[in-house]
FIFIMI-468106 format. One record per residue: residue in one letter; x, y, z of N, C-alpha, C in turn. Coordinates in steps of 0.001 Angstrom, whole numbers, padded with zeros to 6 digits, always signed. Layout:
aXYZXYZXYZ ...
END
This chain:
x+068834-040567-018731+068855-040103-017348+067972-041017-016507 x+068444-041365-015358+067671-042217-014467+066849-041352-013526 x+065535-041291-013770+064656-040436-012978+064513-040919-011543 x+064717-042207-011310+064571-042722-009947+065679-042200-009030 x+066772-041727-009581+067853-041165-008767+067533-039764-008251 x+066457-039153-008744+066078-037825-008275+065478-037869-006874 x+065024-039030-006450+064439-039215-005113+063208-038345-004889 x+062394-038162-005914+061182-037361-005761+060071-038119-005049 x+060236-039417-004910+059208-040238-004282+059534-040585-002824 x+060520-039941-002235+060895-040266-000859+059801-039842+000108 x+059732-040566+001195+058755-040243+002226+059073-038855+002792 x+058059-038025+002920+058235-036688+003478+058683-035633+002480 x+058773-035996+001188+059203-035022+000187+058273-033810+000178 x+056982-034032+000349+056006-032940+000364+056372-031902+001420 x+056855-032350+002574+057206-031461+003679+058416-030604+003308 x+059422-031239+002738+060642-030538+002335+060336-029560+001208 x+059550-030002+000223+059199-029146-000900+058393-027934-000425 x+057429-028157+000457+056624-027045+000989+057508-026058+001749 x+058440-026561+002551+059365-025683+003279+060218-024857+002333 x+060689-025481+001256+061509-024764+000279+060704-023676-000422 x+059494-024004-000830+058646-023031-001543+058286-021868-000612 x+057896-022176+000622+057503-021118+001563+058675-020198+001913 x+059830-020774+002231+060967-019918+002597+061474-019118+001399 x+061516-019744+000234+061963-019028-000963+060994-017899-001305 x+059697-018193-001250+058697-017157-001522+058797-016004-000544 x+058962-016334+000732+059082-015275+001730+060331-014428+001480 x+061456-015104+001205+062699-014369+000981+062600-013440-000228 x+061972-013906-001288+061875-013087-002495+061021-011840-002300 x+059979-011945-001468+059046-010832-001326+059201-010031-000041 x+060111-010428+000853+060301-009652+002082+060977-008325+001730 x+060704-007277+002512+061435-006022+002292+062922-006266+002586 x+063762-005974+001622+065192-006286+001754+065940-005193+002508 x+066651-005621+003548+067575-004736+004259+069014-005104+003911 x+069174-006273+003331+070488-006724+002891+070729-006275+001456 x+071992-006078+001127+072343-005807-000263+072373-007131-001017 x+072202-007091-002328+072193-008322-003113+073528-009052-003015 x+074606-008334-002878+075922-008947-002702+075946-009789-001427 x+075358-009269-000353+075309-009999+000924+074419-011242+000804 x+073323-011101+000084+072430-012245-000126+073145-013322-000939 x+073778-012906-002004+074487-013825-002900+075594-014577-002156 x+076425-013848-001437+077535-014482-000726+077052-015353+000431 x+076028-014907+001130+075480-015714+002232+074896-017010+001684 x+074191-016914+000566+073623-018119-000037+074718-019132-000356 x+075792-018678-000972+076887-019581-001339+077607-020166-000149 x+077924-019332+000833+078655-019796+002016+077819-020789+002821 x+076568-020441+003094+075727-021309+003921+075374-022598+003183 x+075127-022530+001876+074872-023753+001102+076054-024712+001200 x+077240-024166+001016+078442-024996+001079+078626-025596+002468 x+078496-024771+003499+078655-025274+004866+077587-026308+005222 x+076352-026089+004771+075279-027056+005037+075569-028377+004336 x+076001-028311+003088+076315-029529+002342+077451-030293+003011 x+078519-029592+003362+079673-030238+003990+079305-030822+005356 x+078579-030045+006182+078241-030540+007523+077276-031724+007455 x+076290-031683+006547+075401-032834+006396+076157-034061+005895 x+077116-033849+005015+077916-034963+004510+078761-035570+005622 x+079409-034727+006419+080255-035240+007494+079430-035964+008553 x+078402-035291+009077+077627-035875+010178+076688-036975+009684 x+075982-036716+008589+074990-037666+008120+075550-038859+007367 x+076612-038632+006576+077152-039716+005755+078359-040362+006423 x+079381-039576+006704+080601-040157+007260+080388-040735+008658 x+079727-039975+009539+079477-040462+010896+078177-041252+010997 x+077431-041310+009900+076207-042112+009801+075226-041831+010947 x+075019-040546+011252+074139-040145+012349+072671-040137+011943 x+072404-039900+010661+071021-039838+010166+071029-040024+008658 x+069859-040294+008123+069670-040356+006673+068655-039309+006274 x+068905-038667+005160+067931-037755+004553+067447-038407+003276 x+066143-038398+003056+065607-038990+001834+065915-040469+001775 x+066382-040919+000631+066744-042328+000470+068190-042535+000878 x+068456-043683+001449+069825-044026+001816+070646-044271+000550 x+071877-043832+000584+072776-044153-000509+072939-043065-001548 x+072890-041828-001172+073144-040752-002116+072213-039587-001905 x+072459-038543-002654+071658-037337-002547+070666-037259-003689 x+069487-036741-003383+068468-036520-004396+067987-035087-004325 x+066930-034790-005049+066397-033432-005109+065971-032939-003726 x+065281-033762-002960+064811-033347-001636+065981-033015-000718 x+067044-033797-000777+068232-033529+000034+068834-032169-000328 x+068867-031898-001627+069412-030626-002108+068533-029465-001642 x+067202-029657-001631+066305-028617-001100+066703-028243+000325 x+066975-029252+001139+067321-028990+002540+068657-028276+002637 x+069659-028810+001962+071015-028300+002148+071302-027028+001368 x+070773-026940+000163+071191-025862-000718+070113-024788-000902 x+068918-025011-000406+067886-023987-000529+067390-023531+000838 x+066861-024439+001636+066233-024049+002898+067243-023462+003884 x+068372-024110+004069+069369-023621+005035+069856-022208+004720 x+070320-021927+003483+070776-020559+003212+069651-019527+003235 x+068448-019923+002833+067351-018958+002856+066992-018591+004292 x+067002-019570+005194+066769-019261+006612+067844-018293+007120 x+069090-018495+006703+070179-017599+007101+069961-016193+006544 x+069527-016100+005303+069290-014792+004680+068139-014070+005370 x+067064-014784+005665+065934-014166+006368+066381-013686+007740 x+067164-014503+008443+067691-014108+009754+068513-012825+009635 x+069462-012800+008710+070332-011628+008571+069571-010400+008100 x+068518-010608+007339+067726-009479+006866+067090-008723+008032 x+066666-009432+009052+066011-008798+010198+066943-008604+011389 x+068185-009072+011259+069135-009059+012364+069428-007637+012862 x+069386-007496+014195+069799-006262+014861+070771-006664+015961 x+071987-006092+015962+072994-006508+016938+072529-006427+018392 x+071720-005436+018723+071292-005299+020115+070251-006352+020517 x+069684-007045+019533+068705-008105+019814+069181-009442+019262 x+070497-009603+019182+071098-010781+018563+070567-012084+019147 x+070550-012202+020465+070167-013484+021068+068674-013728+021014 x+067888-012694+020986+066439-012885+020817+066176-013503+019441 x+066785-012910+018405+066627-013447+017053+067246-014841+016941 x+068399-015038+017559+069067-016344+017497+068190-017425+018126 x+067564-017125+019237+066694-018105+019901+065451-018379+019053 x+064844-017331+018513+063645-017514+017678+063962-018373+016457 x+065044-018055+015743+065384-018811+014542+065867-020220+014881 x+066483-020398+016042+066880-021743+016476+065653-022594+016760 x+064642-022004+017378+063396-022730+017653+062700-023108+016351 x+062615-022149+015428+061988-022438+014121+062749-023557+013410 x+064073-023490+013406+064889-024510+012742+064728-025869+013419 x+064697-025875+014738+064501-027117+015486+063173-027766+015098 x+062101-026978+015078+060793-027544+014753+060702-027975+013292 x+061420-027286+012411+061444-027733+011019+062151-029092+010933 x+063274-029237+011630+063992-030514+011648+063122-031606+012277 x+062481-031278+013391+061597-032230+014052+060478-032667+013103 x+059922-031719+012345+058887-032031+011365+059400-032954+010270 x+060654-032761+009862+061253-033632+008843+061356-035068+009359 x+061651-035205+010642+061686-036539+011254+060272-037122+011299 x+059303-036317+011741+057921-036790+011846+057342-037150+010475 x+057716-036403+009447+057223-036670+008094+057900-037888+007475 x+058965-038371+008089+059666-039542+007595+060797-039246+006641 x+061067-037972+006380+062155-037629+005471+063520-037822+006129 x+063631-037433+007379+064885-037582+008118+064740-038760+009074 x+065636-039720+008927+065631-040879+009805+066860-040831+010693 x+066621-040739+011984+067708-040628+012941+068273-042009+013249 x+069579-042077+013342+070238-043317+013744+070682-043141+015192 x+071811-042491+015404+072236-042233+016783+072098-040763+017153 x+071699-039931+016217+071494-038506+016459+070153-038286+017151 x+070073-037255+017977+068813-036834+018586+068530-035410+018124 x+067300-035139+017742+066945-033834+017184+067337-032696+018112 x+067163-032854+019397+067468-031760+020321+068957-031437+020368 x+069812-032351+019891+071245-032058+019825+071537-030932+018832 x+070618-030662+017934+070807-029596+016952+070642-028205+017555 x+069989-028106+018709+069731-026788+019300+071026-026001+019536 x+072062-026575+020170+073304-025793+020330+073950-025425+018993 x+073787-026291+018000+074334-025994+016667+073619-024784+016083 x+072285-024777+016175+071514-023640+015667+071850-022361+016431 x+071997-022458+017742+072355-021266+018532+073719-020725+018120 x+074667-021621+017830+075978-021182+017352+075854-020505+015987 x+075100-021126+015087+074957-020580+013732+074306-019197+013774 x+073147-019101+014463+072394-017844+014464+072951-016820+015454 x+073559-017282+016529+074038-016351+017548+075471-015888+017360 x+076290-016698+016698+077711-016357+016565+078154-016291+015103 x+077968-017397+014363+078515-017439+013008+077890-016409+012069 x+076559-016387+011967+075929-015473+011000+076139-013998+011329 x+076061-013567+012614+076401-012166+012897+077850-011834+012515 x+078782-012765+012781+080172-012549+012378+080268-012468+010851 x+079575-013368+010165+079581-013403+008704+079104-012073+008129 x+078017-011534+008664+077492-010251+008172+078477-009115+008468 x+079034-009115+009647+080018-008089+010014+081225-008166+009070 x+081670-009369+008765+082788-009565+007837+082435-009036+006448 x+081228-009339+005960+080817-008866+004631+080742-007349+004557 x+080417-006726+005672+080236-005275+005667+081514-004501+005951 x+082617-005177+006232+083890-004479+006384+084497-004318+005003 x+084813-003124+004683+085359-002834+003344+086864-002773+003385 
END
């Protein structure tokens, strides 16, 4: 096995690893309002969508690089397959339909600053993308997609 392909030595890995540990720890110990089925399905759906969207925008359109250029490593997987779905699960756990946009704005701000921190730490290198362009994406995810996703999961 080639250990150098794990990308554990990428610039900013500490930031990504700390984010993964903190969000995972919080998710595991928060009082659960979601059923385990909802957590499980949300994790799978959001992980897949994060992986596909990062591949399309970051690789195919070459808008940014995560970790080392030329493939995915452990740190990239932390971002796409751990941090993104856990943020979605935490959001849905506290989600209240009557306060949808308040929660959507709060989680969009948190996500924006996490992305901005990844750029500052050197893990995410922007090419033609601008970090603030992610704000409408986050508002769509937290304000429209995830509430719809939860409503869909809860229809029997």
